[in-house]
N, C-alpha and C positions, 0 to 999 in steps of 0.2 A: 400528714401523716409520719405521726412522729415511730422510729424506733426505739424502743428498750436495751433490746443484743442480746434477751429470755427467750428459747423454746422450749418447749414443753412438745411432747409426745401424747396425745390422748390412747384411754384404754383400749379393750374393750366393746366396752357397750357407747365409744365418745367423750366419758370426764378428762378432762386436764386439769389444773389447778391454778391459779394463777400463784403469781408470788405473792411471798409476803413481807414484801418493802414494798409493790408495789399496790394491793388492800389498803394497805397503811395512810402512804398521797393516795391514795384515791376513796378515804375515809371509807370502805369498802367493814360490814360488823358480820361475823357468824346472824345467817336466814339475813340478810338485805338480798330484797330483789331485783334480780337484775336487767334492766333490755335488751330482747336482741335482733338487731337492724343487721342489711346486707343490704351493700352498697354494690356494682360489679361488682364483680370477685374480691371483696370484703367484708368480714363481718364485725361487725362494728357492735359493741356489748357497753352498755349503758346505768348507772345506777337507776335504782327508779327511786320516782318520785313519780305521790299520785298529786297526776295535772284537773283544773277546774275544768268540767263539760262543757260548759261555753265561754268562757276567758282565756282556756290554758293556763293559766294563772299555780306557778304551785308553792303558792306563796300564801297560810292559812287557810290549805286546807280544808271542810269535815265531810264527813257524810250526811246525804239528805237523802231521803227514800232510798237509800242502794247507790247513787253516784255523787261524786265527787265537788267539791260547792264549795266557793269560797266564799271568802265573808263579804265582798264588796258582792260578788251577785247575789247574797243569801241578801244582800240589804235591798236591791234591786228588788228583786222576789217580794219585799212587803209592799 
């Protein structure tokens, strides 16, 4: 894990702001989804990317009957 040397305090509702420089570097835009993970005593944030329910591919994913499915799996289903 890499430290960037920035400390932010949470407000009374547990919120904090990601620094603009970090959002810019990680290409996080307004209203982008973030996935939240925990590992031991760490909180991990990752920009959300929908993945195929069959193969976990994140490229060329679309909705099929309410599920995320990639182009390759759609072809295999036909």
